[in-house]
C-alpha positions, 0 to 999 in steps of 0.5 A: 865386849870385855876388850872394848870395855877395857880399851875404852877405860884405858883411853880415859885414863890415858887422857886423864891428868893423873896416872891411874891405879889398878888395884892389883898385887905387886906380883900381878903388876910385875908379871903384866908389865913384863909381858907388856914390855916383851909383847913384841918379841913374845907375841904369841904369849902376850895374846894368849894372857889377853885371850885368858883375861878377856874370858876371865872377865866375862866368865869369872867362874871359868878356870882359864889355866884349862885352856883346851877342852881335852883337859877341862875335864880335870877342873870343876870350872871348865869353859867348854871350848878351846881358847885358840879359836877365840884368840884367833877370831876375836882377840888378835883382830882387836889387838891388830885393829888398835895397833897393839902387839899380838900374834894371830893366835895365842896358841900358835907355838907348840910350847903354848898349845900343849894339853896341860893346864897353865899351872905354876908347874907347867914344864914347857919352855915358854922362853923368857916370859915363863915366870911372868906367864905362869905368875899371871895365871897363878894370881888370877886363879889362886889369888883372885886377881881382877881380870877386868883391871888386869885388862885395863892395865894391858890396854893402858900400857899398849896405848902408851907404847902406841903413842910413843910410835909418834904416828904421822897424820896425812896432810893432803895438799888438795883444794878441791872442795868436793874431794875435801868434803867427801874425806870429811864425811867419810871420816865423820861417819865411819862406825868406829869401835872407839870412842871420840867420833863425836869430837871429829867434827869439832876438830874440823871446825876449829881447824877451818876456823883457824884459817877463817879468822886470818882471812875474813874481815868479819873476824879482824881483831878477833881471837880463836880460843883454844878447844876445851877438853872433850870431857869437860862440861860447858857448865864447868868451863864456862864455855858458850860452845865447842868453838868460840871466837872472842873479842879483843876484850875477851867476851865471846863474839861468835860460838859454835855448838857441834852435835854428832848424830843428834837432832836439833830440837826445841830443848837444844834452843832452850840450852842456847837461850840460857847460854846467851841471855846474859852475853853479848854474842853476835852469832851462835851456830848449832850444827849437827851431823844428823840427817833430818831436816831442820824443823821449820817450827823452831823458826819462830823461836829463833827470831824470839832469841834474836829480838830479845838478846840480839843474838843471831842463832843459825841451825844447819847441818855440819857438812853444809856448813863445812862446804860453805866455809871452804868456799870462803877460803882462799886456799882450802888446802890450808885446813889440812895442817890444822886439822892434822895437828888437832888429830894428833894432840887431842886427848879424845882422839883414839889411834883408830880415828887417826888411822882412818883419817890416814887411810882416807887421805891416802886414798 
């Protein structure tokens, strides 16, 4: 879907160090900026243009100024349907789900639902967004503005506005391990439309390790390293795993590799071997959310790695491992502030992931 593609691209832009460029004309950019800034007040008009951009991105041949089937005989490039239904059934739910501005329909006001094309001579009063509204359509149809880039711009600005709201992340106070595990499982396994779900177990383990290193004798004098960016490859950062605990001299003492929905295979162990073969790592965990049992045929390879490199490699599921760690904590509830902070700060985490956590935590 064009909307979801634009959102994914905009989220990547938002997480990048450099400001994005969009390849749009100054007139189109100015129109989209004004429509974005006034999206709350002029929500119907904003939803209208998002609908039009989504249609144009999917079907470039359609003249989206002709938004109703009853006037589409006036253009050689009709859509063949009324835009209002798409706006109400798909665009508004998407805007709402992502906490973006929008109305239940882009055609809910009389000034927008007139059976007239949205040309520059459109004579209905669209309040104070009329100039930018019509300029957007004019740029799209008369000057071949890129609807994909325009959607990306809209999504990017909405993400910025949303981030400015500073959403509060829930921090439950419970120490009931069974309840905590049910909350985390629901958070990890929800079928998100936004990218970044694979990051959630990584954040959970980093949060629980932030408590473990303070409590367990095994980690006395050890340091939990900050998380690398989600997009950074291990080959670029030199990291051994997603989670790393280092010795005082900086060498890695323990590492964890977290797989989301991926079965642990012999190839995974080959990657582990390559990473630890010239290091002095005490333990290396490979944990997955995949439901398949760990293949016992891998046990011999595990023994070989420990015998040759002195590294104990442990394969397990994400949830059983978390359950074990929570049982080691003196106060399991101390996990929540760390997890909430990571959910709030990590650039790979979208609003959808944060909102779902709040829903689960509140119950």
